[in-house]
C-alpha distance (Angstrom), angle and dihedral (degrees) to the residues before:
residue distance angle dihedral
M1 . . .
E2 3.83 . .
I3 3.77 125.8 .
V4 3.81 113.9 -125.0
V5 3.72 125.2 -171.3
S6 3.91 126.4 -170.1
G7 3.86 134.5 156.5
I8 3.77 137.2 -161.8
R9 3.88 116.2 -147.7
S10 3.78 109.9 -117.1
T11 3.83 98.5 -119.0
G12 3.79 92.7 116.8
N13 3.83 137.5 -120.3
L14 3.72 121.0 61.3
H15 3.84 115.7 -140.2
L16 3.74 131.2 -152.5
G17 3.82 91.2 -95.3
N18 3.75 89.8 57.0
Y19 3.75 91.7 47.8
F20 3.80 97.1 49.4
G21 3.79 92.8 36.2
A22 3.71 96.6 53.5
I23 3.76 124.8 -25.0
R24 3.78 99.0 70.5
N25 3.90 87.6 49.8
F26 3.77 88.1 51.7
V27 3.81 89.9 60.1
K28 3.81 89.0 54.4
M29 3.79 93.3 44.2
Q30 3.91 92.8 55.9
E31 3.92 88.5 64.2
A32 3.82 94.3 63.2
N33 3.78 106.6 22.3
H34 3.77 143.9 51.4
C35 3.71 98.1 -106.4
Y36 3.85 132.8 -167.6
F37 3.68 115.3 -169.6
F38 3.83 118.5 179.1
I39 3.70 139.5 -179.3
A40 3.82 107.2 -124.5
D41 3.82 103.8 -137.7
Y42 3.91 93.5 150.3
H43 3.77 86.9 59.0
S44 3.76 93.7 54.4
L45 3.84 92.1 58.7
T46 3.79 88.8 81.9
T47 3.83 86.3 76.7
H48 3.78 94.2 47.6
P49 3.88 101.3 -125.7
T50 3.77 119.5 -169.7
P51 3.75 118.4 -103.0
A52 3.88 89.3 -106.8
D53 3.74 95.0 45.8
L54 3.76 92.5 49.5
H55 3.80 93.9 49.4
N56 3.91 93.7 46.9
S57 3.85 90.3 47.1
V58 3.69 92.5 52.4
K59 3.82 92.1 48.7
T60 3.81 90.5 47.5
V61 3.79 92.0 53.8
L62 3.78 93.5 48.5
V63 3.73 91.6 49.2
E64 3.87 91.7 49.5
F65 3.86 90.8 45.5
L66 3.89 90.4 54.8
A67 3.77 94.4 41.3
C68 3.86 91.7 52.5
G69 3.88 88.5 56.7
L70 3.85 106.4 -94.6
D71 3.82 102.1 152.1
P72 3.92 115.4 -146.4
E73 3.91 86.9 -156.9
K74 3.79 92.2 56.9
S75 3.93 101.1 36.6
T76 3.69 136.8 23.1
L77 3.87 106.2 -103.1
Y78 3.85 109.3 -177.4
I79 3.82 144.5 151.1
Q80 3.78 112.1 -107.1
S81 3.84 96.2 -132.5
D82 3.69 90.2 57.1
V83 3.76 90.7 71.0
P84 3.87 107.7 66.3
A85 3.85 91.9 -175.4
V86 3.88 87.6 72.1
A87 3.79 90.9 64.8
E88 3.90 91.5 46.8
L89 3.80 92.1 51.8
Y90 3.82 90.0 46.6
L91 3.87 88.0 55.6
L92 3.75 92.0 47.9
L93 3.85 93.7 48.2
N94 3.77 90.1 48.5
M95 3.72 90.2 63.1
N96 3.80 91.0 64.3
A97 3.77 98.1 35.9
Y98 3.78 115.5 99.6
V99 3.82 124.4 -134.3
G100 3.82 91.2 -133.1
E101 3.75 96.6 57.3
L102 3.68 90.5 44.1
E103 3.78 92.1 52.2
R104 3.68 90.4 51.1
C105 3.82 93.8 60.6
T106 3.79 110.5 118.8
S107 3.74 94.6 -137.0
F108 3.76 91.2 51.7
K109 3.80 92.1 52.2
E110 3.83 90.3 48.6
K111 3.85 89.7 52.0
I112 3.82 92.2 52.1
R113 3.79 86.8 52.4
T114 3.83 98.5 46.1
M115 3.81 98.5 31.1
P116 3.80 107.4 30.8
N117 3.93 92.4 156.9
N118 3.79 93.0 55.1
V119 3.82 106.6 47.7
N120 3.82 97.1 142.6
A121 3.74 133.6 170.5
G122 3.84 90.1 -105.2
L123 3.75 92.5 61.3
L124 3.90 89.7 48.5
T125 3.86 92.3 50.9
Y126 3.79 97.4 36.5
P127 3.79 90.6 113.7
T128 3.91 92.2 58.4
L129 3.75 92.4 48.4
M130 3.85 87.9 51.1
A131 3.77 90.1 47.7
A132 3.78 90.5 51.1
D133 3.72 90.0 51.4
I134 3.77 92.4 54.4
I135 3.87 103.5 37.5
I136 3.78 93.7 42.1
H137 3.81 85.1 81.4
K138 3.85 93.7 35.8
A139 3.79 89.9 -116.2
H140 3.85 122.4 -160.6
K141 3.76 96.2 -163.5
V142 3.75 141.1 17.3
P143 3.84 127.2 -163.9
V144 3.80 104.5 -128.8
G145 3.81 135.2 170.9
K146 3.79 123.2 -135.3
D147 3.88 91.9 -91.2
Q148 3.81 91.4 57.1
E149 3.89 99.3 48.5
Q150 3.82 89.9 96.2
H151 3.78 92.3 54.5
L152 3.85 92.4 48.5
E153 3.86 89.7 52.8
M154 3.84 87.9 50.4
T155 3.76 90.7 51.9
R156 3.88 88.1 53.5
T157 3.82 87.5 48.5
F158 3.89 91.9 52.6
A159 3.80 94.3 43.6
G160 3.80 92.0 48.4
R161 3.77 92.1 45.1
F162 3.86 90.5 54.4
N163 3.85 91.4 49.3
R164 3.82 91.1 50.0
M165 3.87 96.1 42.0
Y166 3.81 91.6 54.4
D167 3.82 98.1 31.3
V168 3.88 94.1 -121.2
D169 3.77 137.7 122.1
Y170 3.81 95.1 -136.2
F171 3.91 112.6 121.3
P172 3.84 116.6 56.9
E173 3.84 111.8 -132.9
P174 3.88 96.7 -122.6
V175 3.85 120.1 -138.8
A176 3.82 130.1 -159.7
Y177 3.66 119.9 -78.8
N178 3.84 104.8 -122.9
F179 3.74 115.5 -141.8
G180 3.80 91.8 -178.7
E181 3.82 115.3 -172.0
E182 3.78 91.4 -7.4
L183 3.85 93.0 75.9
V184 3.80 107.7 97.6
K185 3.78 120.4 -166.6
I186 3.84 115.3 -142.7
P187 3.90 112.5 -155.0
G188 3.71 123.7 -141.2
L189 3.78 127.0 -109.7
D190 3.78 92.8 -127.1
G191 3.94 92.2 68.6
G192 3.78 95.6 -94.8
Q193 3.86 118.9 131.9
K194 3.82 92.8 -124.7
M195 3.73 132.4 47.6
S196 3.75 111.7 -120.2
K197 3.75 140.1 151.4
S198 3.75 95.4 -152.1
D199 3.89 96.4 90.3
N200 3.82 102.9 22.5
E201 3.83 123.8 7.0
N202 3.88 87.4 -159.7
S203 3.85 87.1 65.0
A204 3.80 90.8 65.9
I205 3.69 131.4 64.2
F206 3.86 111.4 -148.3
L207 3.73 121.5 -148.2
A208 3.90 87.7 -124.9
D209 3.96 93.0 54.1
S210 3.79 114.7 124.2
P211 3.86 118.1 -123.0
E212 3.81 87.0 -106.0
A213 3.84 92.6 55.1
I214 3.72 91.4 46.0
R215 3.83 94.5 51.1
K216 3.82 89.5 46.8
K217 3.79 92.4 51.8
V218 3.77 97.3 45.3
M219 3.68 93.9 48.1
K220 3.88 89.9 55.7
A221 3.78 91.2 50.9
V222 3.81 112.4 132.2
T223 3.89 113.6 -97.1
D224 3.81 135.5 151.0
A225 3.80 139.3 -136.5
G226 3.74 92.4 -72.2
P227 3.79 134.1 -106.9
T228 3.80 119.6 -46.7
E229 3.85 97.4 -165.6
P230 3.87 132.4 42.5
N231 3.83 115.4 -92.6
Q232 3.91 90.4 6.1
P233 3.81 114.3 174.3
K234 3.85 112.9 -99.8
P235 3.79 118.0 -117.7
Q236 3.78 112.9 -131.4
P237 3.81 100.2 -93.8
I238 3.85 91.7 51.7
E239 3.84 88.9 44.1
N240 3.82 86.9 55.2
I241 3.80 93.5 54.5
F242 3.88 89.3 50.0
Q243 3.83 90.9 47.1
L244 3.82 90.9 52.3
M245 3.74 91.1 49.4
Q246 3.67 93.2 49.0
A247 3.85 88.3 54.7
F248 3.83 98.3 45.2
S249 3.79 108.2 23.8
A250 3.70 134.0 70.3
P251 3.77 117.1 -90.6
D252 3.86 93.3 -113.1
T253 3.70 89.4 51.8
F254 3.75 91.9 53.5
S255 3.73 92.5 45.9
H256 3.82 90.8 48.5
F257 3.84 94.3 57.0
S258 3.90 92.3 39.8
N259 3.75 88.6 56.6
L260 3.84 92.3 47.4
Y261 3.87 87.8 49.6
N262 3.88 92.0 49.9
R263 3.77 90.7 48.9
C264 3.84 92.9 48.5
E265 3.77 90.5 -116.5
I266 3.86 99.7 110.9
R267 3.82 119.1 135.3
Y268 3.78 104.8 -164.6
G269 3.80 92.6 -162.3
D270 3.78 89.7 61.9
M271 3.76 93.2 45.3
K272 3.77 94.1 49.6
K273 3.84 91.8 49.7
Q274 3.84 88.5 54.6
L275 3.69 93.6 45.1
A276 3.92 92.3 49.7
E277 3.74 92.1 54.2
D278 3.74 92.4 47.3
I279 3.76 91.9 50.6
I280 3.79 87.1 49.8
S281 3.74 92.8 55.1
Y282 3.77 92.0 50.8
T283 3.78 97.9 45.5
T284 3.93 98.4 40.9
P285 3.89 96.4 82.4
F286 3.91 88.0 52.4
R287 3.78 92.5 48.4
E288 3.79 94.3 48.8
K289 3.76 92.8 47.6
M290 3.71 91.3 50.6
E291 3.84 92.0 49.5
T292 3.87 87.6 54.5
L293 3.69 96.6 44.7
A294 3.89 93.8 46.3
N295 3.81 89.5 59.5
D296 3.94 92.4 50.4
E297 3.74 100.6 81.4
A298 3.81 92.6 162.3
Y299 3.89 91.6 57.9
L300 3.83 92.3 45.0
G301 3.77 90.5 51.9
K302 3.77 91.2 49.0
V303 3.79 92.2 51.3
A304 3.88 92.3 48.0
R305 3.75 92.1 50.2
M306 3.79 94.2 44.7
G307 3.82 90.8 52.0
A308 3.72 94.8 44.3
E309 3.82 91.2 53.8
K310 3.80 92.9 50.6
A311 3.79 94.3 43.2
R312 3.92 92.5 47.5
E313 3.82 90.0 51.8
S314 3.80 91.5 56.1
A315 3.85 96.9 39.8
S316 3.81 95.5 43.2
R317 3.80 90.5 55.0
T318 3.81 89.8 50.5
I319 3.85 97.3 45.7
R320 3.90 89.7 46.8
E321 3.86 89.0 52.3
V322 3.88 93.7 44.3
R323 3.88 90.7 50.8
E324 3.77 90.2 53.1
I325 3.84 93.3 49.0
I326 3.85 91.6 47.2
G327 3.84 89.1 50.8
F328 3.79 104.9 -107.3
K329 3.83 104.1 151.0
E330 3.75 134.2 175.9
M331 3.87 114.4 -112.2
């Protein structure tokens, strides 16, 4: 059984792109692998959340993980800051991480461009904390998106460097978990090819969105004046609407609106109304389960404590062995 590690940054609210891009596959992964899923609250400190915001965001993600089907009995579901060994391994990896390689990280350069007044050390060393999260459990595989591939490569670099420096074969060099054809990309409502809340929250539909919010967002989705010729190729925003309908509507509904488009008879208002109702039908069970879980503080506390205990057991063993390899000895 392979060890798989993955985290979700604790900035709250999963959207449909998150769910189809990763979370529903996590649910499948836990059946055949030894999985560690964590809420990355240390990582979120680079944006300086208030204590109340941090706590509420962590709770939100925990609730959403559980509502989506992650089972704390089958996998280890924990909060990053509940495992102190992660911070110690982060420190030790930083001693052998070089400024030049960290500065060349694409995500760091992007943060410098977009957040010039908040270029903190946490952003620079983000890849070493991510590496600590992964190799603290000696992971074999990590589910990563395209934007995280460089961080995984750096994790492999840090793991391999540790092994070479201390002449050991201790840390595996983890590889990407390949979802293959099971990975579904959900486009945004703003015409972008990927649903994301980073640029425009109205582009993303969240699992917790109310029916009213979903209708409002979908009706504002970017469209055009309609096709002027039969079987005309679809521009990206229109292709997005059809991709969403293919994902959430019945096949005959999709075929109906495809035929209307190809005959130049499409009415986007009608199509978006139907799409909104189909998305609402899909997300309602998630929203209702989230509402139930959010009010069960006792259960959430039990899940968090159970996950922390299992994660600490694995992480403490690793950090103890790493300290011995490095040469830390009791006097």
